[in-house]
C-alpha positions as CSV (number, residue, x, y, z in Angstrom):
1,M,28.2,15.4,1.7
2,R,27.6,18.3,-0.6
3,F,26.7,21.6,0.9
4,S,23.4,21.7,-1.0
5,S,22.5,18.2,0.2
6,F,23.4,19.3,3.8
7,L,21.1,22.4,3.4
8,R,18.2,20.2,2.2
9,F,18.8,17.8,5.1
10,V,18.8,20.5,7.9
11,A,16.2,22.9,6.2
12,P,13.1,21.4,7.9
13,S,14.7,21.4,11.4
14,A,16.1,24.9,10.8
15,A,12.7,26.2,9.6
16,L,11.0,24.8,12.7
17,M,13.6,26.3,15.0
18,V,13.1,29.7,13.4
19,L,9.3,29.4,13.6
20,L,9.0,28.0,17.1
21,L,12.1,29.5,18.8
22,A,13.7,32.4,17.0
23,I,10.5,34.3,16.2
24,P,8.9,34.0,19.6
25,L,12.1,35.1,21.2
26,A,12.3,38.1,18.9
27,V,8.7,39.0,19.6
28,T,9.2,38.7,23.4
29,F,12.3,41.0,23.2
30,Y,10.2,43.4,21.1
31,L,7.5,43.5,23.7
32,S,10.0,44.0,26.6
33,V,11.2,47.3,25.2
34,R,7.8,48.8,24.5
35,N,4.8,49.9,26.4
36,C,1.3,50.4,25.1
37,T,-1.5,52.0,27.1
38,M,-4.9,53.5,26.5
39,Q,-5.0,57.3,26.2
40,M,-7.0,58.6,29.1
41,E,-8.6,61.9,29.7
42,V,-10.0,63.5,32.9
43,V,-13.7,64.5,32.5
44,T,-16.4,65.8,34.7
45,V,-19.7,64.0,34.5
46,T,-23.0,64.5,36.2
47,E,-24.4,61.6,38.2
48,T,-28.1,61.7,39.0
49,S,-29.8,59.7,41.7
50,P,-33.1,59.8,43.7
51,F,-31.2,62.1,46.1
52,G,-30.2,64.6,43.5
53,A,-27.4,65.2,41.0
54,K,-23.7,65.8,41.6
55,E,-20.6,66.3,39.5
56,V,-17.9,63.7,39.6
57,T,-14.4,63.9,38.2
58,T,-13.2,60.7,36.6
59,Q,-11.1,59.2,33.9
60,R,-12.2,57.7,30.6
61,A,-10.5,56.4,27.5
62,V,-10.1,58.8,24.6
63,M,-12.1,57.4,21.6
64,G,-11.0,57.7,18.0
65,P,-13.0,58.4,15.0
66,D,-13.8,54.7,14.5
67,G,-15.3,54.5,18.0
68,R,-12.3,52.5,19.5
69,A,-10.1,53.5,22.3
70,L,-6.8,55.2,21.3
71,I,-3.7,53.2,22.2
72,A,-0.4,55.0,22.7
73,C,2.8,53.0,22.3
74,R,6.3,54.1,22.9
75,F,9.8,52.7,23.2
76,V,10.9,52.4,26.8
77,G,14.3,50.8,26.3
78,L,15.5,48.9,29.3
79,D,13.0,50.4,31.8
80,Y,11.2,47.1,32.3
81,F,14.4,45.2,32.8
82,R,15.5,47.7,35.5
83,K,12.1,47.3,37.1
84,V,12.3,43.5,37.2
85,L,15.8,43.8,38.6
86,G,14.6,46.4,41.2
87,L,16.9,49.1,39.9
88,S,14.3,51.6,38.8
89,T,11.8,53.6,40.8
90,E,10.0,55.1,37.8
91,D,6.9,53.4,36.5
92,A,7.2,52.9,32.8
93,E,3.4,53.2,32.4
94,S,3.2,56.6,34.1
95,A,4.7,58.4,31.1
96,V,1.9,57.4,28.7
97,G,-1.6,58.8,29.3
98,S,-2.8,61.0,32.1
99,A,-2.1,60.3,35.7
100,P,-5.1,60.1,37.9
101,P,-5.7,63.2,40.0
102,D,-5.1,63.3,43.7
103,A,-7.6,64.3,46.3
104,S,-7.2,68.0,45.6
105,G,-7.8,67.4,41.9
106,A,-4.2,68.1,40.8
107,G,-1.9,65.7,39.2
108,G,1.6,64.8,40.5
109,V,3.3,62.4,42.9
110,S,3.0,62.9,46.6
111,A,5.8,62.3,49.1
112,A,4.0,59.3,50.4
113,G,3.7,58.0,46.9
114,S,7.4,58.5,46.4
115,A,8.2,56.7,49.6
116,G,5.9,53.9,48.5
117,S,7.6,53.6,45.2
118,S,11.0,53.3,46.8
119,A,9.7,50.6,49.2
120,D,8.2,48.8,46.2
121,T,11.5,49.0,44.3
122,A,13.4,47.6,47.3
123,Q,10.9,44.8,47.6
124,R,11.1,44.0,43.8
125,S,14.9,43.9,44.0
126,T,14.7,41.5,47.0
127,E,12.2,39.3,45.2
128,F,14.3,39.0,42.0
129,L,17.5,38.3,43.9
130,G,15.7,35.8,46.1
131,A,14.2,34.1,43.0
132,L,17.6,34.0,41.3
133,R,19.3,32.7,44.4
134,F,16.9,29.8,44.8
135,T,16.9,29.0,41.1
136,L,20.7,28.7,41.0
137,L,20.6,26.7,44.3
138,Y,18.0,24.3,42.8
139,T,20.0,24.0,39.5
140,F,23.4,23.4,41.0
141,V,22.2,21.1,43.8
142,T,20.0,18.8,41.6
143,T,22.4,18.5,38.7
144,P,25.1,16.3,40.4
145,F,22.4,14.2,42.1
146,V,20.7,13.6,38.8
147,L,24.0,12.6,37.1
148,L,25.2,10.3,39.9
149,L,21.9,8.6,40.7
150,G,21.0,8.2,37.1
151,F,24.3,6.6,36.3
152,A,24.2,4.4,39.4
153,L,20.7,3.3,38.5
154,A,21.8,2.5,34.9
155,L,24.7,0.4,36.2
156,G,22.4,-1.5,38.5
157,V,19.8,-2.3,35.9
158,N,22.5,-3.3,33.5
159,Q,23.6,-6.0,35.9
160,V,20.0,-7.4,36.3
161,G,19.2,-10.5,34.4
162,K,17.4,-10.1,31.1
163,R,14.2,-11.7,32.4
164,W,13.6,-9.0,35.0
165,R,15.3,-6.1,33.3
166,P,12.1,-4.8,31.5
167,L,10.3,-4.6,34.8
168,Y,13.1,-2.6,36.4
169,I,13.3,-0.3,33.5
170,S,9.5,0.4,33.5
171,A,9.5,1.0,37.3
172,S,12.5,3.3,37.0
173,L,10.8,5.4,34.3
174,L,7.5,6.0,36.2
175,P,8.5,9.3,37.9
176,F,9.5,10.7,34.5
177,I,6.3,9.5,32.8
178,I,4.1,11.4,35.3
179,T,3.3,14.9,34.3
180,P,5.1,17.6,36.3
181,V,2.0,19.0,38.1
182,V,0.8,15.5,39.1
183,A,4.3,14.6,40.3
184,A,4.5,17.8,42.4
185,L,1.1,17.0,43.8
186,S,2.3,13.6,44.8
187,I,5.1,15.1,46.8
188,K,2.7,17.6,48.3
189,W,0.2,14.9,49.4
190,L,3.0,12.8,50.9
191,F,4.4,15.6,53.0
192,R,1.3,17.7,53.9
193,D,0.5,18.0,57.6
194,N,-1.8,15.0,57.6
195,G,0.2,13.1,55.0
196,L,2.0,9.8,55.1
197,V,5.5,11.0,55.8
198,P,4.6,13.3,58.8
199,Y,2.5,10.4,60.2
200,F,5.4,8.0,60.2
201,L,7.8,10.7,61.6
202,S,5.3,11.4,64.4
203,Q,5.6,7.8,65.5
204,F,9.2,8.5,66.4
205,G,8.4,11.8,68.1
206,I,9.5,13.9,65.1
207,S,7.2,16.8,64.1
208,V,8.0,18.8,61.0
209,F,5.6,21.1,59.2
210,W,7.0,20.7,55.7
211,M,4.7,23.2,54.0
212,A,5.0,25.9,56.7
213,Q,8.8,26.5,56.7
214,A,11.1,27.9,54.1
215,W,13.9,25.4,54.5
216,S,11.6,22.4,54.3
217,A,9.6,23.7,51.4
218,R,12.9,24.3,49.4
219,L,14.1,20.8,50.4
220,L,10.8,19.3,49.0
221,I,11.2,21.2,45.7
222,I,14.8,20.0,45.4
223,L,13.7,16.5,46.2
224,Y,11.0,16.7,43.5
225,G,13.6,17.9,41.0
226,V,15.9,14.9,41.7
227,W,13.1,12.3,41.8
228,H,11.4,13.5,38.6
229,V,14.6,13.9,36.4
230,V,16.7,11.0,37.5
231,P,14.8,8.6,35.2
232,F,15.7,10.7,32.2
233,A,19.4,10.5,33.1
234,F,19.0,6.8,33.8
235,I,17.5,5.9,30.4
236,V,20.2,8.0,28.6
237,F,23.1,6.3,30.5
238,Y,21.5,2.9,30.2
239,A,21.3,3.3,26.4
240,G,24.9,4.4,26.4
241,L,26.0,1.4,28.4
242,Q,24.7,-0.9,25.7
243,S,27.2,0.7,23.2
244,V,30.3,0.4,25.4
245,P,32.8,-1.7,23.4
246,Q,32.9,-5.2,25.0
247,D,36.3,-6.0,23.5
248,S,37.8,-3.1,25.3
249,L,36.2,-4.2,28.6
250,E,37.4,-7.8,28.0
251,A,40.9,-6.6,27.2
252,A,41.0,-4.5,30.4
253,R,39.8,-7.5,32.4
254,I,42.5,-9.8,30.9
255,D,45.1,-7.2,31.7
256,G,44.1,-7.4,35.4
257,A,42.0,-4.3,35.7
258,S,39.4,-4.3,38.5
259,A,35.7,-3.5,37.9
260,W,36.3,0.0,39.3
261,Q,39.2,0.5,36.9
262,R,37.3,-0.8,33.9
263,M,34.4,1.7,34.7
264,L,36.8,4.5,35.3
265,Y,39.1,4.1,32.3
266,V,36.7,2.5,29.7
267,T,33.1,3.0,30.6
268,L,33.2,6.6,31.8
269,P,35.2,8.0,28.9
270,H,32.8,6.3,26.5
271,L,29.8,7.9,28.2
272,A,31.4,11.4,28.6
273,P,29.4,13.0,25.8
274,L,26.2,11.6,27.4
275,F,27.1,13.3,30.7
276,V,27.5,16.6,28.8
277,F,24.2,16.0,27.0
278,V,22.3,15.3,30.2
279,T,23.9,18.2,32.0
280,L,22.9,20.6,29.2
281,I,19.3,19.4,29.2
282,H,18.9,19.5,32.9
283,L,20.5,22.9,33.3
284,M,17.9,24.3,30.8
285,D,15.0,22.6,32.6
286,A,16.2,23.3,36.1
287,Y,16.7,27.1,35.5
288,R,13.0,27.2,34.3
289,V,11.7,25.4,37.4
290,F,8.0,26.3,37.9
291,E,5.6,23.5,38.6
292,P,6.9,22.5,42.1
293,V,7.1,26.1,43.2
294,M,3.6,26.7,42.0
295,V,2.1,23.5,43.5
296,L,4.1,23.3,46.8
297,T,4.5,26.9,47.9
298,Q,2.6,29.2,45.5
299,G,5.6,31.5,46.0
300,A,4.9,31.8,49.7
301,F,8.3,30.7,51.1
302,T,10.4,30.5,48.0
303,T,10.1,31.5,44.3
304,S,12.0,31.1,41.1
305,V,12.7,33.4,38.1
306,Q,10.1,31.5,36.0
307,Y,7.5,31.8,38.8
308,L,8.3,35.5,39.0
309,T,7.5,35.9,35.3
310,Y,4.2,34.1,35.9
311,Y,3.4,36.4,38.8
312,I,4.1,39.5,36.8
313,L,2.0,38.4,33.9
314,I,-1.0,37.1,35.9
315,Q,-1.1,39.1,39.1
316,E,0.3,42.4,37.8
317,N,-1.3,41.9,34.4
318,N,1.7,43.4,32.7
319,P,2.8,41.5,29.6
320,Y,5.5,43.9,28.8
321,K,7.3,43.6,32.1
322,A,6.7,39.8,32.0
323,S,8.4,39.8,28.6
324,A,11.4,41.5,30.2
325,A,11.5,38.8,32.9
326,A,11.2,36.1,30.3
327,V,14.2,37.6,28.3
328,L,16.2,37.7,31.6
329,T,15.4,34.0,32.2
330,T,16.5,33.1,28.7
331,A,19.7,35.1,29.2
332,G,20.4,33.3,32.4
333,I,20.0,29.9,30.7
334,A,22.4,31.0,28.0
335,V,25.0,32.1,30.6
336,L,24.7,28.6,32.3
337,L,25.1,26.8,29.0
338,I,28.0,28.8,27.5
339,P,30.8,26.9,29.4
340,L,29.5,23.5,28.3
341,L,28.9,24.6,24.8
342,V,32.4,26.1,24.5
343,R,33.9,22.9,25.8
344,T,31.9,20.8,23.4
345,W,32.8,23.0,20.5
346,K,36.5,22.7,21.4
347,E,36.3,18.9,21.6
348,Q,34.6,18.8,18.3
349,R,37.3,21.0,16.8
350,R,40.0,18.7,18.1
351,G,38.1,15.7,16.9
352,A,37.8,17.2,13.4
């Protein structure tokens, strides 16, 4: 294929990747190293009431000639990254605009405020490390189960007669068809205190409050991850089984190879690229786990790096710090994918 023809072939996909991936990532990184706040000024105003008038010291936005509030933006470098990681005690917003006065009317940071800032930094560091720890736990625990159960399900359905095979395929794909929020709600309704699973366990004298303990909440999130993603692995492996060369399998059978040996030396090597593909896709999705954490725990007993980004954006109302958390999430995904990408690149080089 000519290089010009190749460029015309990949140009639409490349343009979409730049538009939908590269540009948003660049904008997110740009926001993560900046901070924009309204310029504030301390003014004294007179408030009147039926009981008289009094002077009150307050803050208000500095207005420009056009009647709009003046916005001050500055480059903050890696300040927000350090704050997300819990490595910084300085507030990036405090350097822009005027700090509110204390009770005596003077600016500055009190000893209590400094102690509070240190405590908040320690809490943030613990939150990020806890979110990262559970995210990695979820990723590395669910991945082997997704691969093994998906492959086992594909092998089982492949042995079913053609008459019943469409029914089994449809039933196996149901968890993947359901939207993530609805799937997480299904798990929650099954395991809530008055749900079906606790009721059956209570008949045997077993009482577990699934939503009120950290270990059980994490177990449910992992269970959700396996249940929801196994159908994706199943359909990929099932499609791959249809392309396994039958002449190689027949030759191995004639040579006396057992079913296990045929699967080990013929089927699995043929499906090896699909195992890499499913692993890549699942690693990217698992590191961004959000829906089950949001639905099952709301961050009460466990959290993830993606939920931490959501919390910073919605609860703290800080898009710049949330952008830094998003960049860290993207970097974490890249670190997880590098070994598989390097291996794939080397295999392609050897094949070429």
